[in-house]
ZALOMAR-324655 format. One record per residue (C-alpha): residue in three letters; y, z, x negated. Coordinates in steps of 0.25 Angstrom, whole numbers, plus 2048, in hexadecimal, padded with zeros to 3 digits. Layout:
! ZALOMAR-324655
{residuo->ala Y->Y Z->Z X->X}
...
This chain:
! ZALOMAR-324655
{residuo->met Y->1DD Z->1AB X->DC9}
{residuo->ser Y->1D4 Z->1B6 X->DC4}
{residuo->asp Y->1C9 Z->1B4 X->DBA}
{residuo->phe Y->1BD Z->1AB X->DBE}
{residuo->asp Y->1B2 Z->1B2 X->DC6}
{residuo->leu Y->1A5 Z->1AB X->DC5}
{residuo->gln Y->19F Z->1B2 X->DD2}
{residuo->lys Y->1AB Z->1AE X->DDA}
{residuo->tyr Y->1AA Z->1A0 X->DD5}
{residuo->ile Y->19B Z->19F X->DD9}
{residuo->gln Y->19F Z->1A5 X->DE7}
{residuo->phe Y->1AA Z->19A X->DE8}
{residuo->ile Y->1A0 Z->18F X->DE4}
{residuo->glu Y->195 Z->194 X->DEE}
{residuo->ser Y->19F Z->196 X->DFA}
{residuo->lys Y->1A7 Z->189 X->DF8}
{residuo->phe Y->19D Z->17E X->DF3}
{residuo->ile Y->18E Z->182 X->DF3}
{residuo->thr Y->188 Z->17E X->E00}
{residuo->lys Y->17D Z->187 X->E07}
{residuo->glu Y->174 Z->17B X->E0A}
{residuo->tyr Y->167 Z->179 X->E03}
{residuo->tyr Y->165 Z->16D X->DFB}
{residuo->asn Y->158 Z->168 X->DF6}
{residuo->ser Y->15B Z->16B X->DE7}
{residuo->lys Y->156 Z->174 X->DDC}
{residuo->ile Y->165 Z->177 X->DD9}
{residuo->phe Y->169 Z->183 X->DE1}
{residuo->asn Y->177 Z->189 X->DE4}
{residuo->asn Y->175 Z->193 X->DD8}
{residuo->asp Y->172 Z->188 X->DCE}
{residuo->ile Y->17F Z->181 X->DD3}
{residuo->ile Y->188 Z->18D X->DD2}
{residuo->asn Y->182 Z->18F X->DC4}
{residuo->ser Y->185 Z->181 X->DC0}
{residuo->leu Y->193 Z->182 X->DC5}
{residuo->ile Y->197 Z->18F X->DBE}
{residuo->gln Y->194 Z->18A X->DB0}
{residuo->phe Y->19C Z->180 X->DA8}
{residuo->glu Y->194 Z->17E X->D9B}
{residuo->gln Y->18B Z->173 X->DA1}
{residuo->pro Y->18C Z->168 X->DAB}
{residuo->ile Y->186 Z->16C X->DB8}
{residuo->tyr Y->17A Z->162 X->DB8}
{residuo->glu Y->176 Z->167 X->DAA}
{residuo->phe Y->177 Z->176 X->DAE}
{residuo->leu Y->16E Z->173 X->DBA}
{residuo->lys Y->165 Z->16A X->DB2}
{residuo->ile Y->166 Z->15E X->DBC}
{residuo->his Y->16B Z->150 X->DBB}
{residuo->lys Y->17A Z->14E X->DBB}
{residuo->gln Y->179 Z->145 X->DC8}
{residuo->ser Y->170 Z->14F X->DCF}
{residuo->ser Y->17A Z->15A X->DCC}
{residuo->tyr Y->185 Z->151 X->DD2}
{residuo->lys Y->17D Z->14F X->DDF}
{residuo->leu Y->179 Z->15E X->DE0}
{residuo->phe Y->187 Z->163 X->DDF}
{residuo->lys Y->18C Z->158 X->DE9}
{residuo->lys Y->182 Z->15D X->DF3}
{residuo->arg Y->186 Z->16C X->DF1}
{residuo->phe Y->195 Z->16A X->DF1}
{residuo->gly Y->197 Z->15E X->DF9}
{residuo->asn Y->1A3 Z->154 X->DF7}
{residuo->ile Y->1AD Z->15D X->DEF}
{residuo->asn Y->1B9 Z->158 X->DE9}
{residuo->lys Y->1B4 Z->158 X->DDB}
{residuo->pro Y->1B8 Z->14E X->DD0}
{residuo->leu Y->1AC Z->146 X->DCB}
{residuo->asn Y->1AF Z->14A X->DBC}
{residuo->val Y->1AF Z->159 X->DBF}
{residuo->ser Y->1A3 Z->162 X->DBF}
{residuo->tyr Y->1A0 Z->16A X->DCB}
{residuo->asn Y->1A1 Z->178 X->DC4}
{residuo->arg Y->1AF Z->174 X->DBE}
{residuo->tyr Y->1B3 Z->16F X->DCC}
{residuo->phe Y->1AF Z->17B X->DD4}
{residuo->leu Y->1B5 Z->184 X->DC9}
{residuo->phe Y->1C3 Z->17C X->DCA}
{residuo->ile Y->1C3 Z->17E X->DD9}
{residuo->tyr Y->1C1 Z->18D X->DD7}
{residuo->gly Y->1CD Z->18D X->DCF}
{residuo->tyr Y->1C7 Z->18E X->DC1}
{residuo->lys Y->1C4 Z->185 X->DB5}
{residuo->tyr Y->1BA Z->186 X->DA9}
{residuo->cys Y->1C0 Z->185 X->D9B}
{residuo->ile Y->1B7 Z->17C X->D92}
{residuo->lys Y->1BD Z->183 X->D86}
{residuo->cys Y->1BC Z->192 X->D88}
{residuo->lys Y->1B1 Z->190 X->D93}
{residuo->lys Y->1B8 Z->199 X->D9D}
{residuo->ile Y->1BB Z->197 X->DAC}
{residuo->leu Y->1C9 Z->199 X->DAE}
{residuo->asp Y->1D4 Z->198 X->DB9}
{residuo->leu Y->1DA Z->18A X->DBA}
{residuo->ser Y->1E7 Z->18F X->DB6}
{residuo->lys Y->1E1 Z->192 X->DA8}
{residuo->phe Y->1E0 Z->183 X->DA6}
{residuo->asn Y->1EB Z->179 X->DA3}
{residuo->ser Y->1ED Z->16D X->DAC}
{residuo->arg Y->1E7 Z->15F X->DA7}
{residuo->asn Y->1E9 Z->152 X->DAF}
{residuo->asn Y->1DD Z->14B X->DAA}
{residuo->thr Y->1D2 Z->155 X->DB0}
{residuo->ser Y->1CD Z->155 X->DBE}
{residuo->asp Y->1D2 Z->163 X->DC0}
{residuo->gln Y->1DF Z->161 X->DB9}
{residuo->lys Y->1DC Z->16C X->DB0}
{residuo->asn Y->1D9 Z->16D X->DA1}
{residuo->asn Y->1CA Z->170 X->D9E}
{residuo->ile Y->1CF Z->17B X->D93}
{residuo->cys Y->1D6 Z->187 X->D98}
{residuo->lys Y->1E5 Z->18A X->D93}
{residuo->asn Y->1E0 Z->195 X->D89}
{residuo->cys Y->1D6 Z->18C X->D82}
{residuo->thr Y->1E0 Z->181 X->D82}
{residuo->his Y->1EB Z->18A X->D7C}
{residuo->lys Y->1E1 Z->18F X->D71}
{residuo->tyr Y->1DD Z->180 X->D6E}
{residuo->tyr Y->1EC Z->17C X->D6C}
{residuo->ile Y->1EF Z->188 X->D64}
{residuo->lys Y->1E3 Z->185 X->D5B}
{residuo->asn Y->1E7 Z->177 X->D59}
{residuo->ser Y->1F6 Z->178 X->D5A}
{residuo->glu Y->1F9 Z->171 X->D4D}
{residuo->his Y->1F1 Z->165 X->D51}
{residuo->phe Y->1F9 Z->164 X->D5E}
{residuo->lys Y->206 Z->166 X->D58}
{residuo->ser Y->203 Z->15B X->D4D}
{residuo->tyr Y->1FE Z->152 X->D58}
{residuo->ser Y->20A Z->154 X->D61}
{residuo->arg Y->214 Z->152 X->D55}
{residuo->gln Y->20D Z->145 X->D51}
{residuo->tyr Y->20C Z->140 X->D60}
{residuo->arg Y->21B Z->142 X->D62}
{residuo->lys Y->21E Z->13B X->D54}
{residuo->asn Y->216 Z->12F X->D58}
{residuo->asn Y->21A Z->12E X->D67}
{residuo->lys Y->229 Z->132 X->D66}
{residuo->asp Y->22D Z->128 X->D71}
{residuo->ile Y->222 Z->12D X->D7B}
{residuo->val Y->226 Z->13C X->D78}
{residuo->gln Y->235 Z->139 X->D7A}
{residuo->thr Y->232 Z->132 X->D87}
{residuo->tyr Y->229 Z->13D X->D8C}
{residuo->tyr Y->233 Z->148 X->D89}
{residuo->lys Y->23F Z->140 X->D8F}
{residuo->ser Y->236 Z->13E X->D9C}
{residuo->tyr Y->232 Z->14D X->D9C}
{residuo->ala Y->240 Z->152 X->D9A}
{residuo->lys Y->245 Z->149 X->DA5}
{residuo->lys Y->23A Z->14D X->DAF}
{residuo->asn Y->23A Z->15C X->DAB}
{residuo->asn Y->248 Z->15F X->DA6}
{residuo->asp Y->247 Z->16D X->DAB}
{residuo->lys Y->23B Z->170 X->DA2}
{residuo->phe Y->240 Z->168 X->D97}
{residuo->asn Y->24E Z->16F X->D97}
{residuo->phe Y->247 Z->17D X->D98}
{residuo->tyr Y->23E Z->17A X->D8B}
{residuo->thr Y->24A Z->174 X->D84}
{residuo->ala Y->252 Z->180 X->D87}
{residuo->lys Y->247 Z->189 X->D83}
{residuo->arg Y->245 Z->182 X->D75}
{residuo->arg Y->254 Z->183 X->D73}
{residuo->ala Y->255 Z->191 X->D76}
{residuo->lys Y->249 Z->195 X->D6D}
{residuo->lys Y->250 Z->18D X->D62}
{residuo->leu Y->25D Z->195 X->D63}
{residuo->gln Y->255 Z->1A2 X->D64}
{residuo->ala Y->25B Z->1A4 X->D72}
{residuo->thr Y->24E Z->1A7 X->D79}
{residuo->pro Y->24B Z->1B6 X->D7A}
{residuo->val Y->23C Z->1BA X->D77}
{residuo->trp Y->23C Z->1C3 X->D83}
{residuo->leu Y->23D Z->1B8 X->D8D}
{residuo->thr Y->232 Z->1B9 X->D97}
{residuo->ile Y->22A Z->1AE X->D9E}
{residuo->glu Y->232 Z->1B1 X->DAB}
{residuo->his Y->23F Z->1AF X->DA3}
{residuo->trp Y->23A Z->1A1 X->D9F}
{residuo->lys Y->236 Z->19E X->DAD}
{residuo->gln Y->244 Z->1A1 X->DB2}
{residuo->ile Y->24A Z->198 X->DA7}
{residuo->lys Y->241 Z->18D X->DAB}
{residuo->glu Y->245 Z->18E X->DB9}
{residuo->leu Y->254 Z->18C X->DB6}
{residuo->tyr Y->250 Z->17F X->DAF}
{residuo->lys Y->248 Z->17B X->DBC}
{residuo->leu Y->254 Z->17F X->DC5}
{residuo->ala Y->25E Z->176 X->DBC}
{residuo->lys Y->255 Z->16A X->DBE}
{residuo->lys Y->254 Z->16D X->DCD}
{residuo->leu Y->264 Z->16E X->DCE}
{residuo->ile Y->265 Z->160 X->DC6}
{residuo->lys Y->25C Z->15A X->DD1}
{residuo->glu Y->263 Z->160 X->DDD}
{residuo->thr Y->272 Z->15E X->DD8}
{residuo->gly Y->271 Z->152 X->DCF}
{residuo->ile Y->279 Z->15A X->DC5}
{residuo->leu Y->273 Z->15D X->DB7}
{residuo->his Y->270 Z->16C X->DB5}
{residuo->val Y->26C Z->174 X->DA9}
{residuo->val Y->267 Z->181 X->DA5}
{residuo->asp Y->272 Z->188 X->D9D}
{residuo->his Y->273 Z->194 X->D94}
{residuo->ile Y->27E Z->19D X->D9A}
{residuo->ile Y->280 Z->1A3 X->D8C}
{residuo->pro Y->27D Z->197 X->D82}
{residuo->leu Y->272 Z->198 X->D78}
{residuo->gln Y->27C Z->194 X->D6D}
{residuo->gly Y->289 Z->199 X->D72}
{residuo->lys Y->295 Z->19A X->D68}
{residuo->tyr Y->297 Z->1A9 X->D69}
{residuo->val Y->28B Z->1AE X->D71}
{residuo->ser Y->27D Z->1A8 X->D74}
{residuo->gly Y->274 Z->1AA X->D80}
{residuo->leu Y->264 Z->1AA X->D81}
{residuo->his Y->25B Z->1A1 X->D88}
{residuo->val Y->258 Z->1AA X->D94}
{residuo->pro Y->258 Z->1A8 X->DA3}
{residuo->trp Y->264 Z->1B0 X->DA6}
{residuo->asn Y->26C Z->1A8 X->D9B}
{residuo->leu Y->269 Z->19B X->DA3}
{residuo->gln Y->271 Z->194 X->DAE}
{residuo->ile Y->270 Z->187 X->DB5}
{residuo->ile Y->27D Z->17F X->DB4}
{residuo->ser Y->281 Z->170 X->DB5}
{residuo->ser Y->280 Z->168 X->DA8}
{residuo->lys Y->28F Z->166 X->DA9}
{residuo->glu Y->292 Z->175 X->DAA}
{residuo->asn Y->288 Z->176 X->D9E}
{residuo->gly Y->290 Z->16C X->D96}
{residuo->asn Y->29D Z->173 X->D98}
{residuo->lys Y->297 Z->181 X->D95}
{residuo->tyr Y->291 Z->17C X->D88}
{residuo->asn Y->28D Z->188 X->D7E}
{residuo->tyr Y->297 Z->191 X->D84}
{residuo->his Y->297 Z->19E X->D8D}
{residuo->val Y->2A2 Z->1A6 X->D92}
{residuo->ser Y->29D Z->1B2 X->D8B}
{residuo->glu Y->2A2 Z->1AB X->D7E}
{residuo->glu Y->2B0 Z->1AE X->D82}
{residuo->tyr Y->2AE Z->1BC X->D7D}
{residuo->trp Y->2A9 Z->1B8 X->D70}
{residuo->lys Y->2B5 Z->1AF X->D6C}
């Protein structure tokens, strides 16, 4: 989605929500629009009226909309329009710029991804220390979680395990692109699918092993194949090309 356009947003509010009927009120449509396009103050403070009065006023103008009670009108309409206000950088951004969060009414974090990233970078040592201490104090919980995660998401677990192993063995080329990583991830998904369909355990195998006796391969899409676990056990760390090295 393109950058936020204030004038288009105002037109959206006027066409979708504001009624054309006149109400016996000192607050007119322009005042309501101005209150909706600002996020620094609660609407009732901005309009300088009582909170309960603002609730009645907006309910008259907009009718019975499906708005959660704990969400202000300006944030609700902005969300319906496809955007959200970041309380950190105070910018209006596309919803894709926010991480998901379960305990909010719109299922989105109130701080954008960029601000969240900056915060974690600034406080990285604190989070690392906290994470280490938590794992140390809750070993049983952590182990149970990882076992459960590995069982439910064995494709992702195997993908990241292989990625770490390849990195440790310096078998991952620096020129691998995002598309290459997508191709590798798809192979692990396909292996998981084959297990469900056939009932036979399948694994993603390196055609040329990463630690061969005479020749070693790389962790790249074209050096990967899906074979049964039994075939993989028989193959071990061996490749036919090694015959030439004997």
